N, C-alpha and C positions, 0 to 999 in steps of 0.2 A: 719139213722141220720139226724137231721134238722139244720137248719142254727144256728150258733153257736156265733155270736156277742153279742146278747142280748138273745139266746136261750139256752136252756138245752136240753138233749136227751131225746126224747120222744118216746112212743110207739104208737102214733097217725100218721096216713097216712102223707106223706110228702105235705106240702101245695103246691096249684100250683104256679111255678115260683121260687119255692125253689131252684131248681137246677140250675137255671141261677143266681140267687144270688150268691149260694156256688162259681160259675165259676168264678164272678167277684170278690170274696173275695180271692180267690187262684191267681188271675190277679194281685191283688192289692200287695198280699205278696212278688209274685216273683218281682216286679217292686222295691218294697221297698229293698227287701234283695239284688236284683242285685246291686242298687245304693251303698249297704253298703259294699259289696264286692269290687265294682269298685273303690271307695273311700278310701279302707283300706288303701293302701299304702301311700296315701297322708297324711292319718289322723297319721299314725305311725311318717311320717316324719317331720308334719306340727305342727301348731302352735292350739291356742285355736280355729279359726275359723274352721278348717279343722277336728281336733277330735271332736268338737260340733255337726258339720252335720253328721258325720259319726255315732256318737251316738244317735243321733235324729233318722235316718234311722234304726241302728239296733233294738233299742228299739221297735218303730212304727211297724216296719218287722215283729217281734215276736209276740208283740200285736194282730196285725191282723191274724198271724198263728193260735193263740189261739181262733180268732173269727170263724175259721173253722171248719166243723166237725172233721176232722182228728186232729187238735190240740187241740179241746176241749175234745175229746176221750181221747188222751194222759193224760192230766192231770186229768180228771176224774179216773185215774186209781189208783191214792194216794188214793182214798177212801174219801176225803174231798169233800162233795157235793157244787157243784157249785163254787169250786175255781177256776176255768179255767176264770171266771168272773174279781173276784179279782184281779188275777194276770195279767190280759189282762188291768183292769182300772189303776191299779199301774205303769205297763210299758208305758202306754199312758201318765201318769203325768211326768214319768222320761223322755220319750222322748219329750215331749213337752218343758221340762224345758230346754233340751239341744238344742232344737230348737231356743227358745227365745235368749239363751246365742249366739248361732251362728248369730242372726239376730244383736245383740248391739255389738258384737265383731266387726262387720265392719266399726262401728264408733267409736272404742275403742281410735284410735288416738285422735281424736277429743275431745272425752270426756277428756282424759288426760291432755290437755292443759288447758280445760275451758272456752276457748275464742268463742264467738260466736255461742254459742249452740242453734239450731232451738229446737222448740216445740216438732218435732216426736223424736230427739235424746234425750231431756229431760226426756219425758215419758217413751220411751222404756227402757234407761238406768237405771230409777229409778224403773221400774217394774221388772228389770232383778235383780235388787240388793236384791228384796224380794222375788223373785220367788223361790227359792229354799227351803227357809225357809216355805212359803206358801205351796207350794208342798208337803213339809215334813210332816207338819202339816195336810194338807186335806188326806195325804195318811194314817197316824195313825189314825184319826178320821173315815176313811172309814172302815179300817181294824176293829177296834174296832166294830163299827156299824154292820159290816158283821158277825163278830162272836157272838155277844151278843144281838144285836136289831132286826136281821131279822129270822124271822121263817122258818126254812128250813126242817121242820119235814112233812110238808104236801106233797101232791102229786104233781109230777113234771108238770109244764106247758111249752107251745111253747113258751114262753117269759118271760124272767127274771121279768120284771116290771109286768105280769100278774100273775106270781107265788106269788109275794109279796103286791099285790094291797091290798090297805086300811090298809096297816103296816105304821104306824110314821117313822119306822126305813127308809124305801125307800125313804121317801121326805127327810132325814138327807144324806143318802148314795147317790143318785142321784144329791142332791142339791149341796153337796160337789164337786163332780167329774164334773158337767156341769157347775158351777160357775168358778172353775179354769180353764177347757179348754176351755170353751168360751172365757174367757178374755186373757189368753195366744192367742189363734187363733186369736183374733181380733187384739191383738198388732201386730202381725206378718203381717197380712192382712194389717193394717195401715202403718207399716214399707215398706212393698214392694209396695204397692199402692203408697205411696208417692215418692218413688224413682223411680219409674216405669215413672214418668212426666217427670224426667229430664235424664232418660237414652235413649240409641238409639240403633238399629238393634237389634240383638238377644237377648241383656241384657233385652233391654226393653219388648220384647216379653214374656220373661221368667218372667219377674218381673210381668207383668201382668198377665200370668196364674196363679201364684203361690198366687197372690193378689186375684183372683176372687175364686180360691180355699178357700182361707181363707175366704171369703166372704160366701161360701156355708157351711164351717164348722162353723162359728158364728152363720148362721141361724139354722142351725143343733143342735147345744148346746143350743141355745134359745128354741126350740120347744120341744126339750128332757125334759129339766129342767120344764117347764111349765107341760108340761104332765105328769113327774114324780111327780110334787107336787098335781094335781088334780086327778091321779090316786091314791097316798096313801089316799087323802081323800075320796074319791068317785070311787070305782073300775068301770073300763069303760067295755061298753060291748064288747064281742070278736070281733065283724066284726068291730069296730071302732078301737080298739087296733092293728088288722092287718093291717087297712087302715095307721095307725100312723107309724107304723113300715116299710111300703113299702115306704111312703113319705119321710120318716127322713133317711132310707137306701139311697134312691137316691141322697139326699144331702149329706150325707157320703162318698158316691161313687165318687161324683164329687168331694168333696174337696180334696180327695187324689190322685184321678187321675189326676186333674189340677196341684197341688203341683209337683208331680212326674215329670209330663211333662214338668214343667216349671222349675224344677230344672236340668233338660237335656239340654233344648233349648241353654244358655248360654253355657253350654260346647261343644256343637256341632259347635259353633264359633270356640273354641280353637283347636278343630280337624280339623276344614276346615283350619285353618291357619296353622296349622303344615303340613297338605297335601300339602297345596300349596309352603309351604317353601321347604320341601324336592322336589316336582318336579320342582322348579326353580333351585336348587341345582343340579339336575340331568343334566338340560338344561346347566347348565353353566361348569357342569365337564370335557367335553371334552376339551374347550378353556382351562381352569384352567390347567388340566393336563399338556397339550403340553407346555403351558407356562412356568409352574413351573417344569418341568422336565429338562429344560436347565438351571434353575436358584433354585436349591435346597436349596440355602442359605435362600431364602426369605420365606419359608413356615413353619409353624409350624409342619406340619405332610406331607411329602412328599407324591404323589400319588403312589398307590399300582401298584406292577409290577410282579404280579402273574401269570404264565403260558404264558408269553408274547409269541405271533406269535401262539399260540394254538386256536383252536376253542373257542369259548365262553369266552375268556379271557378280552375281553372288558367289557362285563356284569358283570363277577364276578368281575373285579377290579373296576368298577363304584360303584356296590351295596356295596363293602367293604368299600369302600372311605364314600360313603353318608350317610351310615346305621351305621356307628362306634359309639359307645358310648362314645367316647373320648370327645365329645363335643354335645351341644344341637344343633337341627337343625336350628335354628334361629342364635346359633354362629357360626355355620359352614358356613351358607349362608354369612353372614358379612366377615369371614375370606376369603371365596372364592374371593369376591368383591375386598377386600382388597389386596390381594397377585396376583389377577389379573392386578390390578392398579400398583403394585409395580414393576411385572414383565414386563409390558409394557414399564415403566420408563427405566427398564435396556436395553429392547431392542431397545429403542430410541439412544442408545448409540453404538449402533453395526449396525443399519440400513443403507442401501444408502440415502444420503441427499433427493433427490428429488423421493422416492420412493411412497410417499404417492400422489404426484401429478398425478404420473402415474396410481395409483390406482383409482383416482377419475376420471380419464380420461376414462379408461376401465370401469368403472362403468355407466357411462354415455353413454358410447357407446354400453352397453347392454341394453339402455333403462331406466336405473334408474335415478329419478330426486329428486332434492331435499334432505330431509333427508334419504331417502330409498337409493340416491346414496351415501351418508357418510357413511350409514351403511357397503353397500356393500365393499365400498372402505377399511374400516377398516378392514373388513374381510380378503380381498386380501392382504392388507398391514401385517397384521400378519402373514397369510401365508408365505409370501415372506419372510418377515423379519427373521423370524423363521430359515430359510434356511441360515443364515448370521450370526449366533450366535456365530460361531467360528471365527469371524473377529477380530482386535484389537479395544477395547472401543475409543469412540471420544466424542465429544461434542453432546450432546443429538438433534436429528433432530425433525423437527416439526411434531406434530401428533396432530389434534384436538380431545379433550376428548369428548365435547357434552353430558355431563351427568346431566346436570340440577344441582340442587341445594342442592338436599338432596340425602340420602341413596336411596330411593325408584325411585328419577328418573335414578340414576346410576345403579340401578338393573334393571330397564326397558330396558335402552338403552344397557347395557350388553347382556341380555337376545337376545334382534335383532340380535346383532352383532355376539354372540356365534350360533345362527340359521343359519346365512349367512356362517359362518366359515364353519359348518357342511357340508353344501349343495353346496358351489362353488367347481369347480374341481380345484385340486391342481396344474394341469400343466398351468391351466390360469394363477394363481398367482405366479408361480415360473417364466412365461414369461416376468413378468413386470420387472424383474430384469435384461433384457438384455437391456433395455431402460433406467435404471437408473444409473448413475454412482456410482461405488464402491468406499468406504470410504478408505481414504489414510492410 
């Protein structure tokens, strides 16, 4: 079997480099369908954007499968000569319509208000409103041309355009296909390229890659469009046709590989953020659990207490608390910070009045200075104060927060306190109670 994007089954020997080209095609199929499967849960729960992107990956993934020897052979079992090409092209049109819908859905809220629309938004939103009808019309005319204007009775050739060289129907069929796909790909590239200038971080990288991929795709469509018209008027020599296929295939591979990679890059930022959030929650868990176990009324979900005292119980309970599906990782981390803060406030009503002063002196005697001394002193204070939770409440004692002005500042500070809390000897902290007066 030979290459099957613009190729049919041929009895001639496999051209040099054909196996490599087929391998790349299969790699693109896997990448596109992986994206489709990965995004399927979000698509079924989501709105226009999520469903459109999933539909685009699915349609284009199947279209690329029909480009491979396996996909081409499977469709050809229907007995309809060259049906794989038609189905592949129609699926490509459908996939690009879905992609353009996804691109314009990003600005849907801005379009709905109609205020201060940029030229980019006006162009892409207007194009999207016409794209489904234009795509349907192009698909209908291509199907009619395929069935009635292309001569499929002659001998098969290595390339679709080579077989139909010199036929007027080839110019109509390829003209419709590449005019539509080139226009849509160019619009998507224009959208992503414009937005990349204002983006930051992984999003900017992803948009830049997708925009670059669309530039390659637009050039591919333009070259194929011109070649299709020329080949329909004057059949090209076999050597030139093979060179054209090699060049344009390279552009097409670049288009899809850059687009697929660009679509993944911004998602990695979300994965990284999720991982960091879970890691921070784990680091706060010990402090949160110790504080909230003595103040169960302050928490939405109390710490797990499975197999307490048994080997591995701490790991089991931490895993259960941190990975529970009762709330998202970001919300859980926010709850931990809030509940630690509330528990500390309650603890201040039961701790000895001068306990923090004693803790700060102990931290400085240990060689800590500045903020480090305050972090260690708070960890000492927390350990010692937890030993006095059975005392009667009184007016809250002094306990400096030092948490900054935002949730990120508070999180960063508490992470340092939680680390010190886990590492300082408990006996050292409890010894501070001897020097601190007991509450009345």
